[in-house]
Structure formats: structure tokens, C-alpha cells
All heavy atoms as a GROMACS GRO file, in nm:
protein
  607
    1MET      N    1  -0.166   1.149   1.426
    1MET     CA    2  -0.231   1.260   1.362
    1MET      C    3  -0.144   1.395   1.383
    1MET      O    4  -0.151   1.478   1.302
    1MET     CB    5  -0.366   1.279   1.407
    1MET     CG    6  -0.443   1.397   1.339
    1MET     SD    7  -0.616   1.396   1.338
    1MET     CE    8  -0.668   1.365   1.504
    2ASN      N    9  -0.079   1.394   1.501
    2ASN     CA   10  -0.002   1.514   1.534
    2ASN      C   11   0.110   1.538   1.427
    2ASN      O   12   0.119   1.652   1.385
    2ASN     CB   13   0.060   1.497   1.676
    2ASN     CG   14  -0.044   1.507   1.784
    2ASN    OD1   15  -0.148   1.568   1.768
    2ASN    ND2   16  -0.010   1.445   1.893
    3SER      N   17   0.181   1.432   1.391
    3SER     CA   18   0.286   1.456   1.291
    3SER      C   19   0.228   1.489   1.154
    3SER      O   20   0.292   1.569   1.082
    3SER     CB   21   0.377   1.329   1.290
    3SER     OG   22   0.304   1.218   1.251
    4LEU      N   23   0.124   1.433   1.124
    4LEU     CA   24   0.054   1.467   0.999
    4LEU      C   25   0.017   1.616   0.995
    4LEU      O   26   0.028   1.679   0.894
    4LEU     CB   27  -0.074   1.383   0.981
    4LEU     CG   28  -0.145   1.392   0.848
    4LEU    CD1   29  -0.055   1.360   0.728
    4LEU    CD2   30  -0.267   1.304   0.854
    5ALA      N   31  -0.032   1.666   1.110
    5ALA     CA   32  -0.066   1.809   1.120
    5ALA      C   33   0.047   1.898   1.099
    5ALA      O   34   0.041   2.003   1.039
    5ALA     CB   35  -0.138   1.837   1.253
    6ILE      N   36   0.166   1.852   1.144
    6ILE     CA   37   0.285   1.934   1.140
    6ILE      C   38   0.341   1.944   1.001
    6ILE      O   39   0.380   2.052   0.953
    6ILE     CB   40   0.387   1.887   1.241
    6ILE    CG1   41   0.347   1.895   1.384
    6ILE    CG2   42   0.526   1.953   1.221
    6ILE    CD1   43   0.427   1.821   1.485
    7ASN      N   44   0.345   1.833   0.921
    7ASN     CA   45   0.416   1.825   0.795
    7ASN      C   46   0.321   1.800   0.678
    7ASN      O   47   0.370   1.763   0.570
    7ASN     CB   48   0.526   1.715   0.800
    7ASN     CG   49   0.652   1.761   0.866
    7ASN    OD1   50   0.668   1.876   0.902
    7ASN    ND2   51   0.744   1.670   0.872
    8SER      N   52   0.193   1.826   0.696
    8SER     CA   53   0.107   1.792   0.584
    8SER      C   54   0.122   1.875   0.456
    8SER      O   55   0.077   1.830   0.348
    8SER     CB   56  -0.041   1.795   0.626
    8SER     OG   57  -0.071   1.928   0.669
    9GLY      N   58   0.188   1.985   0.464
    9GLY     CA   59   0.191   2.070   0.340
    9GLY      C   60   0.332   2.058   0.273
    9GLY      O   61   0.357   2.144   0.192
   10MET      N   62   0.415   1.964   0.301
   10MET     CA   63   0.547   1.952   0.246
   10MET      C   64   0.540   1.902   0.100
   10MET      O   65   0.459   1.821   0.068
   10MET     CB   66   0.623   1.844   0.330
   10MET     CG   67   0.762   1.840   0.297
   10MET     SD   68   0.859   1.725   0.400
   10MET     CE   69   0.838   1.802   0.553
   11ILE      N   70   0.628   1.961   0.018
   11ILE     CA   71   0.635   1.915  -0.116
   11ILE      C   72   0.771   1.862  -0.151
   11ILE      O   73   0.866   1.888  -0.077
   11ILE     CB   74   0.610   2.037  -0.213
   11ILE    CG1   75   0.709   2.145  -0.197
   11ILE    CG2   76   0.466   2.084  -0.209
   11ILE    CD1   77   0.745   2.216  -0.310
   12CYS      N   78   0.782   1.777  -0.246
   12CYS     CA   79   0.907   1.724  -0.294
   12CYS      C   80   0.948   1.795  -0.420
   12CYS      O   81   0.876   1.805  -0.516
   12CYS     CB   82   0.898   1.578  -0.319
   12CYS     SG   83   1.059   1.508  -0.372
   13ASP      N   84   1.067   1.849  -0.419
   13ASP     CA   85   1.118   1.925  -0.537
   13ASP      C   86   1.227   1.850  -0.614
   13ASP      O   87   1.284   1.896  -0.709
   13ASP     CB   88   1.166   2.064  -0.504
   13ASP     CG   89   1.285   2.062  -0.404
   13ASP    OD1   90   1.330   1.953  -0.374
   13ASP    OD2   91   1.322   2.170  -0.364
   14GLY      N   92   1.263   1.727  -0.565
   14GLY     CA   93   1.354   1.645  -0.637
   14GLY      C   94   1.501   1.676  -0.604
   14GLY      O   95   1.588   1.605  -0.653
   15ALA      N   96   1.528   1.769  -0.513
   15ALA     CA   97   1.664   1.796  -0.482
   15ALA      C   98   1.705   1.717  -0.365
   15ALA      O   99   1.639   1.700  -0.265
   15ALA     CB  100   1.673   1.950  -0.437
   16LYS      N  101   1.814   1.642  -0.388
   16LYS     CA  102   1.858   1.541  -0.293
   16LYS      C  103   1.888   1.595  -0.150
   16LYS      O  104   1.843   1.542  -0.048
   16LYS     CB  105   1.984   1.472  -0.342
   16LYS     CG  106   1.949   1.384  -0.464
   16LYS     CD  107   2.062   1.288  -0.495
   16LYS     CE  108   2.040   1.202  -0.620
   16LYS     NZ  109   1.918   1.202  -0.683
   17SER      N  110   1.950   1.713  -0.138
   17SER     CA  111   1.982   1.766  -0.007
   17SER      C  112   1.855   1.816   0.064
   17SER      O  113   1.839   1.786   0.181
   17SER     CB  114   2.083   1.884  -0.026
   17SER     OG  115   2.038   1.988  -0.106
   18SER      N  116   1.766   1.872  -0.009
   18SER     CA  117   1.649   1.924   0.057
   18SER      C  118   1.556   1.810   0.089
   18SER      O  119   1.477   1.813   0.187
   18SER     CB  120   1.577   2.035  -0.021
   18SER     OG  121   1.528   1.985  -0.145
   19CYS      N  122   1.559   1.702   0.008
   19CYS     CA  123   1.478   1.582   0.036
   19CYS      C  124   1.529   1.520   0.164
   19CYS      O  125   1.444   1.472   0.252
   19CYS     CB  126   1.482   1.478  -0.075
   19CYS     SG  127   1.374   1.526  -0.217
   20ALA      N  128   1.655   1.511   0.192
   20ALA     CA  129   1.714   1.466   0.311
   20ALA      C  130   1.668   1.542   0.429
   20ALA      O  131   1.629   1.486   0.538
   20ALA     CB  132   1.862   1.452   0.306
   21ALA      N  133   1.663   1.671   0.417
   21ALA     CA  134   1.619   1.756   0.530
   21ALA      C  135   1.471   1.740   0.551
   21ALA      O  136   1.418   1.741   0.666
   21ALA     CB  137   1.647   1.907   0.490
   22LYS      N  138   1.394   1.708   0.445
   22LYS     CA  139   1.247   1.688   0.463
   22LYS      C  140   1.225   1.557   0.535
   22LYS      O  141   1.136   1.542   0.618
   22LYS     CB  142   1.178   1.694   0.325
   22LYS     CG  143   1.165   1.830   0.271
   22LYS     CD  144   1.125   1.830   0.125
   22LYS     CE  145   1.134   1.976   0.077
   22LYS     NZ  146   1.155   1.986  -0.062
   23ILE      N  147   1.309   1.456   0.508
   23ILE     CA  148   1.297   1.328   0.580
   23ILE      C  149   1.328   1.351   0.724
   23ILE      O  150   1.256   1.302   0.810
   23ILE     CB  151   1.393   1.224   0.519
   23ILE    CG1  152   1.346   1.185   0.380
   23ILE    CG2  153   1.406   1.104   0.608
   23ILE    CD1  154   1.441   1.109   0.293
   24ALA      N  155   1.432   1.429   0.751
   24ALA     CA  156   1.466   1.460   0.896
   24ALA      C  157   1.350   1.536   0.964
   24ALA      O  158   1.321   1.513   1.073
   24ALA     CB  159   1.596   1.542   0.898
   25SER      N  160   1.288   1.626   0.891
   25SER     CA  161   1.178   1.702   0.942
   25SER      C  162   1.067   1.605   0.977
   25SER      O  163   0.997   1.624   1.078
   25SER     CB  164   1.138   1.807   0.852
   25SER     OG  165   1.014   1.867   0.886
   26ALA      N  166   1.037   1.512   0.890
   26ALA     CA  167   0.925   1.421   0.909
   26ALA      C  168   0.950   1.329   1.031
   26ALA      O  169   0.861   1.304   1.111
   26ALA     CB  170   0.903   1.332   0.785
   27VAL      N  171   1.073   1.286   1.048
   27VAL     CA  172   1.113   1.205   1.165
   27VAL      C  173   1.095   1.285   1.296
   27VAL      O  174   1.035   1.238   1.392
   27VAL     CB  175   1.261   1.144   1.151
   27VAL    CG1  176   1.302   1.085   1.282
   27VAL    CG2  177   1.267   1.050   1.040
   28GLU      N  178   1.141   1.413   1.290
   28GLU     CA  179   1.125   1.498   1.403
   28GLU      C  180   0.979   1.518   1.433
   28GLU      O  181   0.938   1.528   1.546
   28GLU     CB  182   1.199   1.630   1.382
   28GLU     CG  183   1.204   1.720   1.512
   28GLU     CD  184   1.297   1.835   1.492
   28GLU    OE1  185   1.380   1.834   1.406
   28GLU    OE2  186   1.287   1.921   1.582
   29ALA      N  187   0.899   1.540   1.327
   29ALA     CA  188   0.754   1.566   1.352
   29ALA      C  189   0.691   1.446   1.414
   29ALA      O  190   0.611   1.450   1.502
   29ALA     CB  191   0.688   1.597   1.215
   30GLY      N  192   0.731   1.324   1.368
   30GLY     CA  193   0.686   1.199   1.434
   30GLY      C  194   0.725   1.190   1.586
   30GLY      O  195   0.636   1.159   1.661
   31LEU      N  196   0.844   1.226   1.610
   31LEU     CA  197   0.885   1.224   1.748
   31LEU      C  198   0.808   1.324   1.831
   31LEU      O  199   0.768   1.299   1.948
   31LEU     CB  200   1.034   1.245   1.763
   31LEU     CG  201   1.122   1.134   1.707
   31LEU    CD1  202   1.266   1.181   1.702
   31LEU    CD2  203   1.102   1.006   1.786
   32LEU      N  204   0.790   1.452   1.776
   32LEU     CA  205   0.717   1.549   1.850
   32LEU      C  206   0.570   1.510   1.865
   32LEU      O  207   0.509   1.525   1.973
   32LEU     CB  208   0.718   1.680   1.766
   32LEU     CG  209   0.634   1.801   1.821
   32LEU    CD1  210   0.677   1.837   1.968
   32LEU    CD2  211   0.647   1.918   1.727
   33GLY      N  212   0.511   1.452   1.764
   33GLY     CA  213   0.373   1.399   1.773
   33GLY      C  214   0.358   1.300   1.881
   33GLY      O  215   0.266   1.292   1.954
   34PHE      N  216   0.458   1.208   1.889
   34PHE     CA  217   0.455   1.103   1.993
   34PHE      C  218   0.470   1.163   2.130
   34PHE      O  219   0.394   1.125   2.225
   34PHE     CB  220   0.577   1.002   1.967
   34PHE     CG  221   0.591   0.898   2.069
   34PHE    CD1  222   0.494   0.802   2.079
   34PHE    CD2  223   0.692   0.899   2.156
   34PHE    CE1  224   0.503   0.699   2.177
   34PHE    CE2  225   0.705   0.801   2.258
   34PHE     CZ  226   0.610   0.700   2.262
   35GLN      N  227   0.563   1.264   2.146
   35GLN     CA  228   0.575   1.330   2.271
   35GLN      C  229   0.443   1.403   2.319
   35GLN      O  230   0.402   1.396   2.427
   35GLN     CB  231   0.691   1.424   2.270
   35GLN     CG  232   0.828   1.358   2.268
   35GLN     CD  233   0.943   1.458   2.242
   35GLN    OE1  234   0.914   1.567   2.191
   35GLN    NE2  235   1.061   1.415   2.265
   36MET      N  236   0.384   1.463   2.216
   36MET     CA  237   0.255   1.539   2.241
   36MET      C  238   0.151   1.437   2.292
   36MET      O  239   0.087   1.460   2.390
   36MET     CB  240   0.207   1.605   2.114
   36MET     CG  241   0.286   1.726   2.072
   36MET     SD  242   0.224   1.791   1.920
   36MET     CE  243   0.062   1.850   1.954
   37GLN      N  244   0.145   1.323   2.228
   37GLN     CA  245   0.043   1.219   2.268
   37GLN      C  246   0.071   1.166   2.416
   37GLN      O  247  -0.021   1.150   2.485
   37GLN     CB  248   0.046   1.106   2.162
   37GLN     CG  249  -0.068   1.001   2.184
   37GLN     CD  250  -0.199   1.068   2.147
   37GLN    OE1  251  -0.205   1.159   2.064
   37GLN    NE2  252  -0.308   1.024   2.214
   38GLN      N  253   0.203   1.145   2.440
   38GLN     CA  254   0.234   1.102   2.577
   38GLN      C  255   0.200   1.202   2.680
   38GLN      O  256   0.169   1.162   2.795
   38GLN     CB  257   0.388   1.068   2.583
   38GLN     CG  258   0.427   0.936   2.520
   38GLN     CD  259   0.568   0.905   2.548
   38GLN    OE1  260   0.660   0.987   2.541
   38GLN    NE2  261   0.590   0.781   2.584
   39ASN      N  262   0.201   1.323   2.640
   39ASN     CA  263   0.160   1.436   2.740
   39ASN      C  264   0.019   1.465   2.725
   39ASN      O  265  -0.030   1.585   2.768
   39ASN     CB  266   0.258   1.560   2.718
   39ASN     CG  267   0.391   1.533   2.755
   39ASN    OD1  268   0.420   1.482   2.870
   39ASN    ND2  269   0.486   1.557   2.671
   40ASP      N  270  -0.062   1.387   2.663
   40ASP     CA  271  -0.205   1.400   2.647
   40ASP      C  272  -0.238   1.535   2.581
   40ASP      O  273  -0.329   1.604   2.612
   40ASP     CB  274  -0.270   1.397   2.786
   40ASP     CG  275  -0.418   1.355   2.773
   40ASP    OD1  276  -0.447   1.279   2.673
   40ASP    OD2  277  -0.498   1.385   2.856
   41SER      N  278  -0.147   1.568   2.478
   41SER     CA  279  -0.168   1.689   2.395
   41SER      C  280  -0.184   1.650   2.251
   41SER      O  281  -0.113   1.561   2.207
   41SER     CB  282  -0.053   1.779   2.417
   41SER     OG  283  -0.068   1.894   2.341
   42GLN      N  284  -0.271   1.716   2.183
   42GLN     CA  285  -0.293   1.680   2.036
   42GLN      C  286  -0.356   1.799   1.969
   42GLN      O  287  -0.414   1.887   2.027
   42GLN     CB  288  -0.371   1.553   2.028
   42GLN     CG  289  -0.511   1.564   2.073
   42GLN     CD  290  -0.592   1.441   2.053
   42GLN    OE1  291  -0.542   1.346   2.002
   42GLN    NE2  292  -0.718   1.437   2.091
   43PHE      N  293  -0.340   1.799   1.839
   43PHE     CA  294  -0.408   1.888   1.752
   43PHE      C  295  -0.561   1.845   1.745
   43PHE      O  296  -0.590   1.721   1.750
   43PHE     CB  297  -0.352   1.895   1.612
   43PHE     CG  298  -0.216   1.956   1.610
   43PHE    CD1  299  -0.104   1.876   1.606
   43PHE    CD2  300  -0.202   2.095   1.618
   43PHE    CE1  301   0.023   1.930   1.604
   43PHE    CE2  302  -0.075   2.149   1.618
   43PHE     CZ  303   0.037   2.063   1.607
   44ARG      N  304  -0.649   1.937   1.741
   44ARG     CA  305  -0.787   1.905   1.748
   44ARG      C  306  -0.862   1.943   1.611
   44ARG      O  307  -0.811   2.030   1.539
   44ARG     CB  308  -0.859   1.976   1.862
   44ARG     CG  309  -0.791   1.957   1.994
   44ARG     CD  310  -0.883   1.885   2.090
   44ARG     NE  311  -0.814   1.864   2.220
   44ARG     CZ  312  -0.789   1.747   2.266
   44ARG    NH1  313  -0.823   1.637   2.199
   44ARG    NH2  314  -0.724   1.741   2.385
   45GLY      N  315  -0.976   1.884   1.590
   45GLY     CA  316  -1.054   1.919   1.476
   45GLY      C  317  -1.074   2.071   1.471
   45GLY      O  318  -1.104   2.130   1.574
   46GLY      N  319  -1.062   2.126   1.357
   46GLY     CA  320  -1.072   2.270   1.339
   46GLY      C  321  -0.938   2.340   1.329
   46GLY      O  322  -0.931   2.455   1.304
   47ASP      N  323  -0.828   2.269   1.366
   47ASP     CA  324  -0.695   2.324   1.356
   47ASP      C  325  -0.650   2.303   1.208
   47ASP      O  326  -0.598   2.196   1.169
   47ASP     CB  327  -0.597   2.247   1.445
   47ASP     CG  328  -0.613   2.279   1.593
   47ASP    OD1  329  -0.676   2.384   1.622
   47ASP    OD2  330  -0.564   2.203   1.676
   48GLY      N  331  -0.680   2.400   1.124
   48GLY     CA  332  -0.642   2.392   0.986
   48GLY      C  333  -0.717   2.281   0.914
   48GLY      O  334  -0.838   2.279   0.915
   49ILE      N  335  -0.644   2.192   0.841
   49ILE     CA  336  -0.715   2.085   0.773
   49ILE      C  337  -0.741   1.965   0.861
   49ILE      O  338  -0.789   1.858   0.822
   49ILE     CB  339  -0.637   2.044   0.654
   49ILE    CG1  340  -0.496   1.984   0.691
   49ILE    CG2  341  -0.616   2.154   0.556
   49ILE    CD1  342  -0.423   1.921   0.572
   50ILE      N  343  -0.707   1.975   0.989
   50ILE     CA  344  -0.724   1.863   1.085
   50ILE      C  345  -0.875   1.860   1.120
   50ILE      O  346  -0.940   1.959   1.155
   50ILE     CB  347  -0.638   1.881   1.218
   50ILE    CG1  348  -0.499   1.900   1.175
   50ILE    CG2  349  -0.666   1.773   1.312
   50ILE    CD1  350  -0.441   1.788   1.092
   51ILE      N  351  -0.933   1.741   1.111
   51ILE     CA  352  -1.078   1.725   1.163
   51ILE      C  353  -1.080   1.597   1.249
   51ILE      O  354  -0.980   1.517   1.258
   51ILE     CB  355  -1.172   1.714   1.036
   51ILE    CG1  356  -1.133   1.591   0.950
   51ILE    CG2  357  -1.180   1.842   0.961
   51ILE    CD1  358  -1.241   1.572   0.836
   52LYS      N  359  -1.189   1.581   1.318
   52LYS     CA  360  -1.202   1.467   1.408
   52LYS      C  361  -1.182   1.333   1.342
   52LYS      O  362  -1.243   1.312   1.230
   52LYS     CB  363  -1.339   1.471   1.478
   52LYS     CG  364  -1.353   1.368   1.583
   52LYS     CD  365  -1.484   1.381   1.661
   52LYS     CE  366  -1.488   1.275   1.762
   52LYS     NZ  367  -1.611   1.281   1.846
   53GLY      N  368  -1.089   1.252   1.391
   53GLY     CA  369  -1.056   1.116   1.338
   53GLY      C  370  -0.944   1.121   1.235
   53GLY      O  371  -0.947   1.203   1.144
   54VAL      N  372  -0.843   1.041   1.268
   54VAL     CA  373  -0.725   1.042   1.190
   54VAL      C  374  -0.750   0.999   1.043
   54VAL      O  375  -0.697   1.054   0.953
   54VAL     CB  376  -0.617   0.952   1.251
   54VAL    CG1  377  -0.655   0.800   1.248
   54VAL    CG2  378  -0.479   0.970   1.184
   55GLU      N  379  -0.852   0.899   1.023
   55GLU     CA  380  -0.882   0.864   0.880
   55GLU      C  381  -0.945   0.982   0.812
   55GLU      O  382  -0.911   1.000   0.694
   55GLU     CB  383  -0.981   0.753   0.882
   55GLU     CG  384  -0.930   0.618   0.943
   55GLU     CD  385  -0.938   0.611   1.095
   55GLU    OE1  386  -1.002   0.705   1.160
   55GLU    OE2  387  -0.887   0.513   1.152
   56ASN      N  388  -1.023   1.066   0.878
   56ASN     CA  389  -1.077   1.180   0.811
   56ASN      C  390  -0.968   1.292   0.775
   56ASN      O  391  -0.978   1.352   0.672
   56ASN     CB  392  -1.185   1.251   0.897
   56ASN     CG  393  -1.300   1.155   0.915
   56ASN    OD1  394  -1.344   1.086   0.824
   56ASN    ND2  395  -1.359   1.155   1.032
   57THR      N  396  -0.874   1.303   0.867
   57THR     CA  397  -0.764   1.395   0.840
   57THR      C  398  -0.680   1.343   0.722
   57THR      O  399  -0.639   1.416   0.638
   57THR     CB  400  -0.682   1.413   0.972
   57THR    OG1  401  -0.761   1.466   1.064
   57THR    CG2  402  -0.558   1.504   0.939
   58ILE      N  403  -0.651   1.213   0.725
   58ILE     CA  404  -0.572   1.157   0.609
   58ILE      C  405  -0.650   1.180   0.477
   58ILE      O  406  -0.591   1.209   0.366
   58ILE     CB  407  -0.550   1.004   0.632
   58ILE    CG1  408  -0.454   0.991   0.749
   58ILE    CG2  409  -0.499   0.938   0.507
   58ILE    CD1  410  -0.436   0.848   0.801
   59ARG      N  411  -0.782   1.167   0.477
   59ARG     CA  412  -0.860   1.187   0.364
   59ARG      C  413  -0.843   1.339   0.318
   59ARG      O  414  -0.835   1.363   0.195
   59ARG     CB  415  -1.012   1.159   0.390
   59ARG     CG  416  -1.098   1.151   0.271
   59ARG     CD  417  -1.239   1.101   0.297
   59ARG     NE  418  -1.239   0.970   0.369
   59ARG     CZ  419  -1.285   0.965   0.497
   59ARG    NH1  420  -1.331   1.062   0.569
   59ARG    NH2  421  -1.288   0.840   0.556
   60ASN      N  422  -0.849   1.425   0.410
   60ASN     CA  423  -0.822   1.567   0.377
   60ASN      C  424  -0.689   1.595   0.317
   60ASN      O  425  -0.681   1.668   0.216
   60ASN     CB  426  -0.832   1.662   0.500
   60ASN     CG  427  -0.985   1.684   0.541
   60ASN    OD1  428  -1.073   1.648   0.470
   60ASN    ND2  429  -0.997   1.746   0.652
   61VAL      N  430  -0.581   1.532   0.366
   61VAL     CA  431  -0.450   1.551   0.311
   61VAL      C  432  -0.452   1.488   0.172
   61VAL      O  433  -0.387   1.550   0.079
   61VAL     CB  434  -0.344   1.483   0.404
   61VAL    CG1  435  -0.213   1.479   0.337
   61VAL    CG2  436  -0.338   1.560   0.538
   62GLY      N  437  -0.515   1.377   0.150
   62GLY     CA  438  -0.519   1.316   0.022
   62GLY      C  439  -0.590   1.404  -0.083
   62GLY      O  440  -0.548   1.420  -0.197
   63GLU      N  441  -0.698   1.471  -0.040
   63GLU     CA  442  -0.773   1.563  -0.127
   63GLU      C  443  -0.680   1.685  -0.159
   63GLU      O  444  -0.679   1.730  -0.275
   63GLU     CB  445  -0.897   1.605  -0.056
   63GLU     CG  446  -0.984   1.700  -0.140
   63GLU     CD  447  -1.108   1.732  -0.073
   63GLU    OE1  448  -1.161   1.664   0.018
   63GLU    OE2  449  -1.172   1.834  -0.117
   64LEU      N  450  -0.613   1.732  -0.059
   64LEU     CA  451  -0.516   1.844  -0.076
   64LEU      C  452  -0.413   1.806  -0.183
   64LEU      O  453  -0.386   1.887  -0.277
   64LEU     CB  454  -0.455   1.882   0.053
   64LEU     CG  455  -0.343   1.994   0.048
   64LEU    CD1  456  -0.403   2.120  -0.001
   64LEU    CD2  457  -0.277   2.005   0.186
   65ALA      N  458  -0.359   1.687  -0.170
   65ALA     CA  459  -0.253   1.640  -0.260
   65ALA      C  460  -0.310   1.618  -0.402
   65ALA      O  461  -0.247   1.659  -0.507
   65ALA     CB  462  -0.189   1.511  -0.211
   66ARG      N  463  -0.426   1.560  -0.414
   66ARG     CA  464  -0.488   1.530  -0.544
   66ARG      C  465  -0.534   1.660  -0.617
   66ARG      O  466  -0.503   1.677  -0.733
   66ARG     CB  467  -0.604   1.436  -0.535
   66ARG     CG  468  -0.560   1.291  -0.531
   66ARG     CD  469  -0.684   1.202  -0.544
   66ARG     NE  470  -0.799   1.241  -0.456
   66ARG     CZ  471  -0.806   1.201  -0.328
   66ARG    NH1  472  -0.714   1.129  -0.273
   66ARG    NH2  473  -0.906   1.242  -0.255
   67GLN      N  474  -0.606   1.744  -0.550
   67GLN     CA  475  -0.666   1.852  -0.611
   67GLN      C  476  -0.591   1.986  -0.598
   67GLN      O  477  -0.570   2.058  -0.694
   67GLN     CB  478  -0.807   1.878  -0.550
   67GLN     CG  479  -0.905   1.760  -0.584
   67GLN     CD  480  -1.045   1.774  -0.524
   67GLN    OE1  481  -1.078   1.887  -0.493
   67GLN    NE2  482  -1.112   1.667  -0.498
   68GLY      N  483  -0.550   2.010  -0.477
   68GLY     CA  484  -0.488   2.141  -0.449
   68GLY      C  485  -0.348   2.146  -0.499
   68GLY      O  486  -0.300   2.258  -0.525
   69MET      N  487  -0.287   2.040  -0.526
   69MET     CA  488  -0.144   2.037  -0.581
   69MET      C  489  -0.137   1.983  -0.725
   69MET      O  490  -0.033   1.932  -0.758
   69MET     CB  491  -0.058   1.964  -0.483
   69MET     CG  492  -0.059   2.029  -0.344
   69MET     SD  493   0.053   1.949  -0.228
   69MET     CE  494   0.201   2.034  -0.272
   70ALA      N  495  -0.243   1.988  -0.799
   70ALA     CA  496  -0.247   1.928  -0.932
   70ALA      C  497  -0.138   1.978  -1.022
   70ALA      O  498  -0.086   1.898  -1.108
   70ALA     CB  499  -0.386   1.945  -0.985
   71VAL      N  500  -0.101   2.104  -1.017
   71VAL     CA  501  -0.004   2.160  -1.100
   71VAL      C  502   0.132   2.180  -1.032
   71VAL      O  503   0.219   2.245  -1.088
   71VAL     CB  504  -0.056   2.291  -1.165
   71VAL    CG1  505  -0.172   2.269  -1.255
   71VAL    CG2  506  -0.085   2.392  -1.064
   72THR      N  507   0.146   2.135  -0.913
   72THR     CA  508   0.270   2.153  -0.838
   72THR      C  509   0.395   2.114  -0.914
   72THR      O  510   0.494   2.182  -0.918
   72THR     CB  511   0.263   2.086  -0.701
   72THR    OG1  512   0.145   2.137  -0.634
   72THR    CG2  513   0.390   2.112  -0.623
   73ASP      N  514   0.396   1.991  -0.972
   73ASP     CA  515   0.507   1.942  -1.041
   73ASP      C  516   0.550   2.038  -1.164
   73ASP      O  517   0.668   2.063  -1.178
   73ASP     CB  518   0.488   1.794  -1.103
   73ASP     CG  519   0.487   1.698  -0.999
   73ASP    OD1  520   0.547   1.727  -0.883
   73ASP    OD2  521   0.446   1.580  -1.026
   74GLU      N  522   0.450   2.088  -1.226
   74GLU     CA  523   0.479   2.181  -1.339
   74GLU      C  524   0.539   2.306  -1.292
   74GLU      O  525   0.632   2.357  -1.350
   74GLU     CB  526   0.348   2.209  -1.415
   74GLU     CG  527   0.280   2.093  -1.481
   74GLU     CD  528   0.147   2.123  -1.543
   74GLU    OE1  529   0.114   2.241  -1.565
   74GLU    OE2  530   0.069   2.031  -1.556
   75VAL      N  531   0.488   2.357  -1.172
   75VAL     CA  532   0.542   2.486  -1.122
   75VAL      C  533   0.678   2.462  -1.071
   75VAL      O  534   0.775   2.551  -1.103
   75VAL     CB  535   0.444   2.537  -1.017
   75VAL    CG1  536   0.509   2.654  -0.942
   75VAL    CG2  537   0.311   2.580  -1.068
   76ILE      N  538   0.706   2.350  -1.006
   76ILE     CA  539   0.841   2.324  -0.952
   76ILE      C  540   0.936   2.310  -1.076
   76ILE      O  541   1.047   2.368  -1.074
   76ILE     CB  542   0.844   2.197  -0.865
   76ILE    CG1  543   0.773   2.223  -0.732
   76ILE    CG2  544   0.988   2.149  -0.845
   76ILE    CD1  545   0.747   2.096  -0.653
   77TYR      N  546   0.896   2.246  -1.180
   77TYR     CA  547   0.984   2.229  -1.297
   77TYR      C  548   1.016   2.368  -1.351
   77TYR      O  549   1.133   2.397  -1.384
   77TYR     CB  550   0.916   2.141  -1.399
   77TYR     CG  551   0.989   2.120  -1.521
   77TYR    CD1  552   1.105   2.041  -1.527
   77TYR    CD2  553   0.960   2.184  -1.640
   77TYR    CE1  554   1.184   2.024  -1.641
   77TYR    CE2  555   1.033   2.170  -1.759
   77TYR     CZ  556   1.144   2.087  -1.756
   77TYR     OH  557   1.217   2.072  -1.867
   78ARG      N  558   0.914   2.453  -1.372
   78ARG     CA  559   0.943   2.590  -1.423
   78ARG      C  560   1.031   2.665  -1.336
   78ARG      O  561   1.129   2.734  -1.387
   78ARG     CB  562   0.808   2.660  -1.444
   78ARG     CG  563   0.726   2.625  -1.567
   78ARG     CD  564   0.623   2.725  -1.598
   78ARG     NE  565   0.533   2.772  -1.480
   78ARG     CZ  566   0.420   2.718  -1.462
   78ARG    NH1  567   0.368   2.615  -1.530
   78ARG    NH2  568   0.353   2.758  -1.359
   79ILE      N  569   1.017   2.664  -1.210
   79ILE     CA  570   1.114   2.728  -1.117
   79ILE      C  571   1.255   2.676  -1.132
   79ILE      O  572   1.349   2.755  -1.136
   79ILE     CB  573   1.060   2.717  -0.973
   79ILE    CG1  574   0.931   2.799  -0.949
   79ILE    CG2  575   1.166   2.759  -0.870
   79ILE    CD1  576   0.862   2.768  -0.820
   80MET      N  577   1.266   2.542  -1.136
   80MET     CA  578   1.403   2.491  -1.142
   80MET      C  579   1.461   2.520  -1.279
   80MET      O  580   1.585   2.541  -1.279
   80MET     CB  581   1.401   2.334  -1.128
   80MET     CG  582   1.354   2.293  -0.979
   80MET     SD  583   1.322   2.123  -0.969
   80MET     CE  584   1.479   2.045  -1.001
   81MET      N  585   1.393   2.528  -1.382
   81MET     CA  586   1.444   2.559  -1.514
   81MET      C  587   1.493   2.705  -1.522
   81MET      O  588   1.581   2.743  -1.606
   81MET     CB  589   1.354   2.527  -1.626
   81MET     CG  590   1.315   2.384  -1.638
   81MET     SD  591   1.470   2.277  -1.653
   81MET     CE  592   1.526   2.321  -1.808
   82ARG      N  593   1.437   2.792  -1.444
   82ARG     CA  594   1.479   2.931  -1.444
   82ARG      C  595   1.620   2.944  -1.387
   82ARG      O  596   1.688   3.036  -1.407
   82ARG     CB  597   1.380   3.015  -1.361
   82ARG     CG  598   1.252   3.048  -1.437
   82ARG     CD  599   1.177   3.168  -1.375
   82ARG     NE  600   1.164   3.150  -1.223
   82ARG     CZ  601   1.034   3.135  -1.170
   82ARG    NH1  602   0.931   3.148  -1.241
   82ARG    NH2  603   1.032   3.126  -1.038
   83GLY      N  604   1.652   2.844  -1.297
   83GLY     CA  605   1.786   2.825  -1.250
   83GLY      C  606   1.831   2.903  -1.138
   83GLY      O  607   1.934   2.926  -1.100
   0.00000   0.00000   0.00000
């Protein structure tokens, strides 16, 4: 859940170089989340979209992706076309 809390707002814009950086960021977030867990540290319910239970947090991220980002692709396309 720690790594999900760190990178849950990431978007893909289709650019190969920035996608590679986002993959690296996700790997680093996973490692940081693992280190946090080993040190008995974690994000808690009430920290942004994080709520008690990893399944509930995943559900929140899914809702954010489905509803909150419904027009994201269109906006990214318009930005990219402006050049």
C-alpha cells in the first residue's frame, strides 16, 4: 500500500522517455514502500486517498482512474497537438 500511496496519481502520456522514467519511479516507490514496511512505517487511513485496508485503497485508486480521469486522454492529446 505504501508504493500505491506514493505513485497513485501518475498518468501515462505516451512519451517513451517519460514512460521509462515513470517505470523507474514506480520501482523506486516499491522499494521505498518495502523499506517503510520493514521499519514498521506505513501510510495510514486518512492520508489522502489512502483508507484502511489495501483492497479499499485499490478500490479508491480504481475509482479515481475511472471517474476522475475520464477525460485525461483527451486533454493529453490536446496538449500534445499544441506541440
